[in-house]
Residue, then its C-alpha position, 0 to 999 in steps of 0.5 A: m676087024s679080025v684078031e689073031i690069037f697066038i698061044d705060047k705055052q712057054h709063057d703061060s705062067t707069065k701071062t697068068r701072073i699078069l692077069n692075077m696082078k693086084k693094083v695097090l695104092v699106098v698112102e703113107d708119108d713115111r718113105d721108108i715104110v713105103d719102100l719096105l711095103e713095096i718090096h713085099l707087095k711086089d713079091m705078092n705080084c702087086e703093082l704099086d702106086k704111091a701118095y705121100e700126102g692126103n689130098v693126093g692120096l684121096e684123088k688117086a683113090m677116088s678112081g676106084e681102080f685099085d684092089l687095095i688101099i693101104l692108108d695111114v691115119m696121120l697124113p699131111g693135108k688130109d688125114g686117113l680117117e677123113i679119106c676113108r670117110q669120103l671114099r665110102s660116102n662116094n661109094i668107093v668100095t675098094p678094101i682099105l687097110m689102115l695103118t697108124a702109129k697111134a694106139e688109141e682105141i678111138d682111132k680103131i673104132l672110127g677107122l672101122e666105123f668109117g668103113a675100113d676093112d682092117y687095121m694095123t698099129k705101127p710098128f707091125s711085123v712084115r709077116e703080119f702085114v703080108a698075112r693081112v693083105k693076103a686075107i683081104f685079097r681072099r675075101t675079095e675073091m670070095s665076094n667076087n665069086t659070090k657076085s658072079e653066082a648072083d649074076e647067073n641067078s639074078l639073086i634078089m631077096n624080097f621081104g615085103d617092102l624091103v628088097i635086097d638085090m645081091d647082084k647090084r648090091k642095091v637095097s630098096v624100101q617101098n621102091q626107094r633106094m637106100d644108100l648103105s655103106p659096104k659094111e652095112f650091105d654085107l651085114l644086112s645080106l648076112l642076116a637076111s640070107k638066113p632068116g631066124k638064125s641068131y648071130s653073136r656080135t663076135q660071129i658078125l665081126n668074123l663074118v663081115w669084117g673078116y676075122d676076130f676084132e676082139g673087143y670091138e663088138h660095139t662096132v656091130n651095135s653102131h652098124i646095126n643102129r645105122l642100118r635100122g635107121k635106114i631100113e626100118p619103118d619104126i626103129q623103136k619096133p624093128t620089123y626086119i633086124l631083131t635083137s636076140w637077147g643074150i646072143g646078138y641079132r637075127f633077121n625076122e623069119d616072119v616077114 
């Protein structure tokens, strides 16, 4: 079968816009907010899908076909935190921006620890929303570029029994695969990429979560603890991820 390709320079810009179009799922029961977000997402060249109920939103999100999921916490049927938890436990790595009318710190902590990439409290400004979405897309593109480089170089980091495959985002200990969340993998790859370099909790938040979550440094601690529980032979005497007292954490350069 032969395929003929016609190049129409007049429509090159249109074709580029279509290729760069992002697919976004909005799971929100307030239809006025959905309508408002739709206007601004379309201005950012996004194709929108919507769900007004938690179970429907989870079903759509499980397809993994979206570039971004905007997820309200308070939803009928199934709340946003549970949706986020289930998506991450099923290895759906689509970026998640959580929305909530609640300002309690515990909701933000749970959202981040369940694997959300960003968090906004209602009411929020449209300008801030657009900035957050664009920042998520930029981080995704940077991650994809890094993955493409890893594809070319088959980047595998080997530290004795611990093997980190950057291409497949796969981590194994003694040839047994470890199930890491996306943030746990990002955290491990950050530290392992520069053994001996100490990162403060604030730096880790900036580099792994994308920008400054001031006041949420304990989120780093909980992720480190879970990561150690999965990869360390003895969590009481870590081999790989060490504490830099008074600073933060580093990967053991002597492994």
